[in-house]
C-alpha positions in Angstrom: 0.6 0.2 0.0 1.1 3.1 -1.2 1.8 5.7 2.6 -0.1 9.1 2.4 1.8 12.1 4.0 0.6 13.9 6.4 2.1 17.2 6.2 3.5 19.3 3.7 5.9 22.3 3.6 9.5 22.7 3.5 13.0 23.1 5.0 14.8 26.3 5.2 17.8 27.5 6.2 19.2 31.1 5.3 18.1 31.2 1.6 18.0 27.8 0.9 13.9 26.6 0.2 13.2 22.3 0.2 10.1 21.4 0.0 9.4 18.3 1.5 6.6 16.1 2.5 6.6 14.1 6.0 5.5 10.7 6.2 4.8 8.6 9.6 7.9 6.5 10.4 6.6 4.2 13.4 3.0 2.0 12.9 1.1 2.0 15.4 -0.3 -1.2 17.5 -2.3 -2.7 15.5 -4.2 -4.2 18.7 -7.2 -2.0 20.7 -10.0 -3.1 23.2 -12.6 -1.9 23.8 -14.0 -1.6 27.1 -17.2 -3.8 27.3 -20.0 -4.3 30.3 -20.7 -7.9 31.3 -23.0 -8.6 28.6 -21.0 -8.3 26.3 -22.0 -4.2 25.1 -19.5 -1.2 23.6 -19.3 1.3 27.2 -19.9 4.3 26.0 -18.6 8.2 28.6 -20.5 11.0 29.0 -19.2 14.6 30.3 -20.3 14.6 33.9 -20.8 16.4 36.1 -20.6 15.5 40.2 -22.0 18.5 41.4 -25.0 19.4 39.6 -25.7 15.2 38.2 -26.5 16.0 35.2 -24.4 15.0 31.2 -22.6 18.7 30.4 -23.3 18.7 26.6 -20.6 20.1 24.3 -20.7 23.0 24.3 -20.9 24.5 27.5 -17.5 22.9 28.4 -14.2 25.1 29.0 -10.7 25.0 29.6 -9.5 25.4 33.3 -5.9 25.5 34.8 -6.0 23.9 38.7 -4.1 26.6 40.2 -4.3 24.8 43.8 -7.1 22.0 45.0 -10.0 22.0 43.2 -9.6 26.3 41.8 -9.6 26.9 38.2 -8.8 29.7 35.8 -11.5 29.3 33.1 -10.7 30.4 30.2 -12.7 31.0 26.6 -12.0 30.2 23.7 -10.6 33.0 21.9 -8.6 33.6 24.4 -6.6 30.7 23.3 -6.9 31.5 20.0 -5.5 34.8 20.6 -2.1 33.8 21.9 -2.1 30.3 19.7 0.8 29.7 16.9 0.4 30.5 13.8 1.3 28.3 11.4 3.6 28.9 8.6 4.1 25.3 7.2 8.3 25.9 7.6 10.9 23.8 9.2 13.3 26.4 9.9 16.7 25.3 10.5 19.2 27.1 13.6 22.0 25.1 13.9 23.6 22.0 12.9 25.4 19.7 15.3 27.5 16.3 15.3 25.9 13.4 15.3 27.4 12.2 19.2 25.4 15.2 20.9 22.2 14.4 20.0 20.9 12.5 23.3 18.2 9.6 22.0 16.4 10.5 25.7 15.2 13.7 23.7 13.6 11.7 20.9 9.5 11.8 21.2 8.8 10.9 17.2 9.6 10.1 13.6 9.2 11.1 10.6 10.5 10.3 7.4 10.7 13.5 5.0 10.7 13.1 1.5 11.2 15.8 -1.3 8.1 17.3 -2.5 8.1 15.9 -6.5 5.4 18.8 -7.6 8.3 21.6 -6.9 10.4 20.2 -9.7 14.3 20.6 -8.0 15.5 17.7 -6.2 18.6 19.4 -6.0 18.3 20.9 -2.4 16.9 18.0 -0.8 19.4 16.3 -2.1 22.3 18.5 -0.6 20.9 18.8 2.1 21.3 14.9 3.0 24.7 14.5 0.8 25.8 17.6 3.3 25.1 16.1 6.8 25.5 12.3 5.9 29.6 13.8 4.7 29.8 15.3 7.5 28.2 13.4 10.1 25.6 16.0 11.6 22.5 17.4 12.6 20.2 20.0 11.4 17.9 21.6 14.9 15.1 23.2 13.7 11.7 23.9 14.8 8.2 23.6 12.8 4.6 24.2 14.1 2.5 21.1 13.6 -0.8 20.4 15.2 -0.5 23.7 16.7 2.0 22.8 19.0 5.5 24.5 18.1 7.6 21.0 17.5 11.4 20.6 18.0 13.2 18.8 15.7 16.3 17.4 14.5 16.5 16.3 10.5 19.2 13.1 10.1 20.5 11.1 7.1 18.5 8.0 6.9 19.1 5.2 4.7 18.2 7.1 0.6 17.2 10.5 3.1 16.1 11.8 5.9 14.0 11.3 8.7 13.0 13.7 11.6 13.0 13.6 14.8 10.9 15.5 17.4 12.2 16.6 20.4 11.8 17.1 23.9 12.2 20.2 25.8 14.6 20.2 28.4 12.2 20.9 31.0 10.4 18.0 29.3 12.3 16.0 30.8 12.6 14.8 34.8 16.1 15.1 36.4 18.6 12.5 36.9 19.1 13.6 40.4 14.7 13.0 41.3 15.7 9.3 40.9 18.4 8.5 43.9 18.8 5.1 43.0 20.9 5.4 39.6 24.7 4.8 40.2 25.2 4.0 43.6 29.2 5.0 44.3 29.4 2.9 47.4 29.1 -0.3 45.7 32.7 -1.7 44.8 32.9 -4.3 41.8 36.5 -6.3 42.5 38.0 -7.9 40.0 37.1 -10.5 38.6 33.9 -9.7 39.0 34.9 -6.8 36.3 36.6 -9.2 34.5 33.4 -12.2 34.6 31.3 -9.0 33.2 33.6 -7.8 30.2 33.7 -11.4 29.1 29.8 -12.0 29.5 29.2 -9.3 27.4 31.5 -10.3 24.5 29.3 -13.6 24.1 26.8 -11.5 23.2 27.8 -8.7 21.3 27.7 -8.3 17.3 29.3 -6.2 15.2 25.9 -4.7 13.6 22.7 -4.2 14.8 19.3 -6.3 13.2 16.6 -4.9 14.3 15.2 -7.0 12.5 15.7 -10.0 13.8 13.9 -8.9 17.4 9.6 -8.9 17.3 7.2 -7.6 20.0 6.8 -11.6 22.4 3.1 -9.5 24.0 1.8 -9.4 19.9 2.5 -12.5 19.3 1.8 -14.3 22.0 -1.7 -11.9 21.7 -2.6 -13.1 17.9 -2.3 -16.9 18.6 -4.7 -16.0 21.4 -7.2 -14.5 19.6 -7.3 -16.9 16.5 -7.5 -20.2 19.8 -10.1 -17.6 20.7 -11.8 -16.7 18.1 -11.4 -20.6 17.2 -13.0 -21.7 20.8 -9.9 -23.6 21.1 -7.6 -23.5 24.5 -4.8 -21.4 24.7 -1.8 -22.4 26.5 1.0 -19.7 26.6 4.7 -19.9 25.7 5.6 -16.6 26.9 8.8 -16.9 29.3 8.5 -16.5 33.1 10.1 -13.1 34.8 13.8 -13.8 35.5 14.5 -14.4 39.8 17.1 -10.6 41.1 20.3 -11.9 41.0 22.1 -12.5 45.0 25.1 -13.9 43.7 26.4 -11.4 40.9 29.6 -13.8 40.7 27.9 -16.7 40.5 26.0 -15.7 38.1 28.5 -14.3 36.0 29.8 -17.9 35.9 27.2 -19.1 34.3 25.9 -17.2 32.6 28.8 -17.5 30.7 29.0 -21.2 31.1 25.4 -21.5 29.8 26.1 -18.9 26.3 28.8 -21.7 25.9 26.2 -24.7 25.3 
């Protein structure tokens, strides 16, 4: 099936303008569960006011921001429309950075970026891809998508470009909020380090092939749906949960022996 673009616009840096189209780079999960009552009827949700004990029609619903518990600032649609950003249909490149500087933690979503064939000139697109590829660079820019100003990264990918929607810094939870990360009081002895490196080497591969991996839950779910639709009994083959490691040295030795076999 031919993919359909989700957005049409351009990439702009300096006086160079590159007409492009965006395509979603990921497929959503194909299994969607509906909530049913005990008799198998699909449940419907209503906008309900518990104070007035009535259903509220869409025309009466307003947006509110909670400043203190149960105390809201109410906004009219017109007030929010005034500060809504104007859609420019342009990915405005702000800077170029080394690829290694792009921390994967900041990546939120991804899109394929294709040249817009209607422009009749693919040279600017090809030029940008080649420069990024040859110099191991990533372009950082801003674009307005779905009424939201997004920070994005453009990088070469296979035959063209991929665009990553990035989280802003204040959207990333500080590591300091997780006290259990990196306990510096724990000491490792030389044998544990040596066996740990040896075990890692046993699992190491020169090239990463993501095609070797699949979602075990989705596979089991497909089997379960197929069995239930045919009135058959289903026995799951999913792996059991591993127990926490108590003796690190013994676990490393046993793991190496198992990998050898």
